[in-house]
C-alpha positions in Angstrom: -10.9 131.3 93.0 -8.7 129.6 95.6 -7.7 131.6 98.6 -4.0 132.4 99.2 -4.0 130.1 102.3 -5.5 127.2 100.3 -2.7 127.2 97.7 -0.2 124.3 97.8 3.2 124.5 96.3 5.1 121.3 95.5 8.4 120.2 94.0 9.2 117.3 91.7 12.0 114.9 92.7 13.5 112.8 89.9 13.7 109.1 90.6 16.9 108.6 88.7 19.2 106.2 90.4 22.2 108.4 89.7 20.5 111.4 91.4 19.8 109.7 94.8 21.9 112.1 96.8 20.3 115.0 95.2 16.8 113.5 95.8 17.5 113.4 99.6 18.9 117.0 99.5 15.9 118.3 97.6 13.4 116.6 99.9 15.1 117.9 103.0 15.2 121.4 101.5 11.5 121.2 100.5 10.7 120.3 104.1 12.9 123.1 105.5 11.5 125.7 103.2 7.9 125.0 103.9 6.8 123.5 100.6 3.5 121.5 100.8 4.5 118.4 98.9 7.2 116.6 97.0 6.1 114.5 94.0 7.8 111.5 92.3 6.8 110.2 88.9 6.5 106.5 88.3 7.8 104.5 85.3 8.8 101.1 86.7 10.0 99.8 83.4 12.6 102.6 83.0 16.0 101.0 83.8 17.4 104.3 85.1 14.6 104.9 87.6 14.5 103.8 91.2 11.2 102.2 92.4 9.0 105.2 93.2 7.3 103.7 96.3 10.7 102.8 97.8 12.0 106.3 97.1 8.9 107.9 98.6 9.4 105.8 101.8 13.1 106.9 102.0 12.2 110.5 101.5 9.6 110.2 104.2 12.3 109.1 106.6 14.4 112.2 105.8 11.6 114.7 106.2 9.1 115.6 108.9 6.2 117.6 107.5 6.2 117.8 103.7 3.5 115.6 102.0 4.6 112.7 99.7 2.8 112.5 96.4 3.1 109.7 93.8 2.6 111.7 90.7 1.3 109.2 89.4 1.7 105.5 90.0 1.4 103.0 87.1 -1.5 101.0 88.5 -1.2 98.0 86.1 2.2 97.1 87.6 1.1 97.6 91.2 -1.5 95.3 92.6 -4.0 97.5 94.5 -4.3 95.0 97.4 -0.6 95.4 98.2 -0.6 99.1 97.3 -3.3 99.7 99.9 -1.2 98.1 102.6 1.9 99.9 101.4 0.1 103.3 101.4 -1.4 102.7 104.8 1.9 101.6 106.2 3.8 104.7 104.9 1.0 107.0 106.0 1.3 105.6 109.6 5.1 105.8 109.5 5.1 109.4 108.3 2.3 110.7 110.5 -0.3 111.0 107.8 1.7 112.5 104.9 0.8 110.2 101.9 -1.0 111.6 98.9 -1.7 108.6 96.6 -1.6 109.6 92.9 -2.7 106.9 90.5 -2.8 106.5 86.7 -4.8 104.0 84.6 -1.6 103.0 82.7 0.3 103.9 79.5 3.1 102.6 77.4 1.5 99.2 77.3 4.4 97.5 75.5 6.6 98.4 78.5 4.0 97.3 81.0 3.6 93.9 79.2 7.4 93.5 79.1 7.4 93.6 82.9 4.6 91.0 83.1 1.7 93.4 83.5 -1.6 93.3 81.6 -2.1 94.9 78.3 -5.4 96.7 78.6 -7.6 98.6 76.2 -8.4 102.2 77.4 -11.8 101.3 78.6 -10.5 98.2 80.5 -7.8 100.3 82.1 -10.3 102.8 83.4 -12.6 100.1 84.7 -9.6 98.5 86.5 -8.7 101.8 88.0 -12.2 102.3 89.4 -12.1 98.8 90.8 -8.7 99.5 92.4 -10.0 102.7 94.1 -13.0 100.9 95.6 -10.9 97.9 96.7 -8.3 100.0 98.4 -10.9 102.1 100.2 -12.6 98.9 101.3 -9.4 97.7 102.8 -8.7 101.0 104.5 -12.3 101.4 105.9 -12.8 98.2 107.8 -12.6 98.4 111.6 -11.8 95.3 113.6 -10.8 91.9 112.3 -13.6 91.2 109.9 -12.4 89.8 106.6 -13.5 91.5 103.3 -14.2 90.3 99.8 -14.4 92.1 96.5 -15.4 90.6 93.1 -14.3 92.6 90.1 -13.3 91.9 86.6 -9.7 92.9 87.2 -9.2 92.4 90.9 -10.6 90.1 93.6 -10.4 89.7 97.4 -11.6 86.5 99.0 -11.9 86.9 102.8 -8.9 89.3 103.0 -7.8 90.5 106.4 -7.6 94.4 106.4 -4.8 96.1 108.2 -2.9 98.0 109.3 -5.5 100.7 108.9 -4.4 104.3 108.1 -5.2 106.9 110.7 -7.1 109.0 108.2 -8.7 108.6 104.7 -5.7 108.6 102.4 -6.4 111.1 99.6 -6.4 109.6 96.1 -5.3 111.8 93.1 -5.9 110.8 89.5 -3.9 111.8 86.4 -6.8 112.3 84.1 -7.0 113.9 80.6 -9.9 112.4 78.7 -13.6 112.6 79.3 -14.1 109.2 80.9 -11.1 109.6 83.2 -12.3 113.1 84.1 -15.7 111.8 85.1 -14.1 109.1 87.2 -12.1 111.7 88.9 -15.1 113.8 89.6 -17.0 110.8 91.1 -14.3 109.2 93.2 -11.0 111.1 93.5 -9.8 113.6 96.1 -7.3 115.2 93.7 -6.6 115.8 90.0 -3.1 116.1 88.5 -2.3 117.3 85.1 0.8 118.8 83.4 1.1 122.1 81.5 3.0 120.5 78.6 0.1 118.1 78.0 -2.8 120.4 79.1 -2.1 124.0 78.2 -4.3 126.6 79.9 -6.9 126.9 77.2 -7.8 123.2 77.5 -8.2 123.2 81.3 -11.6 124.9 81.7 -13.3 122.3 79.5 -11.6 119.5 81.3 -12.5 120.9 84.7 -16.1 121.4 83.5 -16.5 117.7 82.7 -14.9 116.7 86.0 -17.0 119.2 88.1 -20.3 118.1 86.4 -19.5 114.5 87.3 -18.7 115.4 90.9 -22.0 117.3 91.2 -24.0 114.4 89.7 -22.4 112.2 92.4 -23.5 114.5 95.1 -20.0 115.9 95.7 -18.7 119.5 95.9 -16.2 120.0 93.1 -14.4 122.6 95.2 -13.3 119.9 97.6 -11.2 118.2 94.8 -7.6 119.4 94.8 -6.3 120.5 91.4 -2.6 120.1 90.7 -0.8 121.7 87.8 2.7 120.3 87.1 4.7 123.2 85.6 8.0 122.5 84.0 10.7 125.0 83.2 13.2 127.3 84.8 13.1 130.4 87.0 15.6 133.1 86.2 17.4 134.5 89.3 20.7 134.9 91.0 23.0 132.3 89.5 20.2 131.1 87.3 20.7 132.6 83.8 18.1 132.5 81.0 18.3 129.4 78.8 16.5 128.2 75.7 13.6 125.9 76.8 11.8 123.2 74.8 8.2 123.7 73.7 5.8 123.2 76.7 8.4 124.5 79.1 8.0 127.8 81.0 10.6 130.4 81.7 11.0 133.9 83.1 11.8 135.8 86.2 10.4 135.3 89.7 7.9 138.1 89.1 6.8 136.5 85.8 6.4 133.1 87.4 4.4 134.5 90.3 2.0 136.3 87.9 1.6 133.2 85.8 0.8 131.0 88.9 -1.6 133.6 90.3 -3.3 133.6 86.9 -3.6 129.9 86.8 -5.3 130.1 90.2 -7.6 132.9 89.4 -8.6 131.9 85.8 -8.4 128.1 86.0 -9.1 127.4 89.6 -5.9 125.4 90.1 -4.9 125.3 93.7 -1.7 123.2 93.7 1.4 123.8 91.7 4.2 121.3 91.4 7.4 122.7 89.9 9.6 120.5 87.7 12.9 122.3 87.0 14.4 121.3 83.7 17.6 123.4 83.8 19.8 125.2 86.2 20.8 124.2 89.7 17.9 122.1 91.2 18.5 123.2 94.7 18.7 126.9 93.7 15.5 126.4 91.7 13.8 125.0 94.7 14.8 127.9 96.8 13.6 130.4 94.3 10.3 128.5 94.0 9.7 128.2 97.8 11.1 131.5 99.0 10.2 133.9 96.2 7.6 132.6 93.7 5.3 130.9 96.2 4.9 133.9 98.5 4.6 136.4 95.6 1.9 134.3 94.0 0.0 134.1 97.2 0.2 137.9 97.6 -1.1 138.4 94.1 -4.0 135.9 94.6 -4.8 137.7 97.9 -4.9 141.1 96.1 -7.4 139.7 93.6 
């Protein structure tokens, strides 16, 4: 079970172009209230969404300590060569606050409409593995020596690395199915799943697959961060109860704290990113940061 000190609490920031002012306000509040990370989803083909990477850079400029998680990037529309440079650049600019979340891809009609490749599931996972290795190759070369990489999806031919990040940038994967889970166990630093897609009864089996792959690769599964995206609404002052859709969570601060502590104790999840779906977003952030997070930590500490 994770320790209270090891738990991370994050907050989702919507990339909607019409919510830009709110995005800045929420990021600054997350920073001020001591949350561990802010996460931004990535659907580049959505006409109402800002570009996720540009938004993360802007949020980094408005904050000083909170980590910046892409939760998760659509890899088929983001060449990993340039993503490696973008991530290293933002990590240097923000003092080491980038957490790079990647996905193999989905909604292939939309990807293809934007000029991206249309990949079969196995091809998408192979391309993701190549991308991880390619990016780490570019991040790991000291000096001016050019590097090459020959893959089925991606190639480098005497590419000049740099700028180099000041630390190994953590890579998180959104993984649901066995092959993606095994890839996460072998290569990733973090795992990100969502409650509405992965209810608690499914998590132990998924984690078991991931952990087995990690051990087979000579890695300690406990070193892999496990993020649970939890969507819903916290009831509190000025936040009345509302009817929520299936897969959304509700309840009081005490109920949320008990639920999060249970996910930590029973499932081993050690990072929780809250996505408010109703109520005042800033008020929800304050309840999450000031009341739910410390209460959940106390419950985990009490066993």
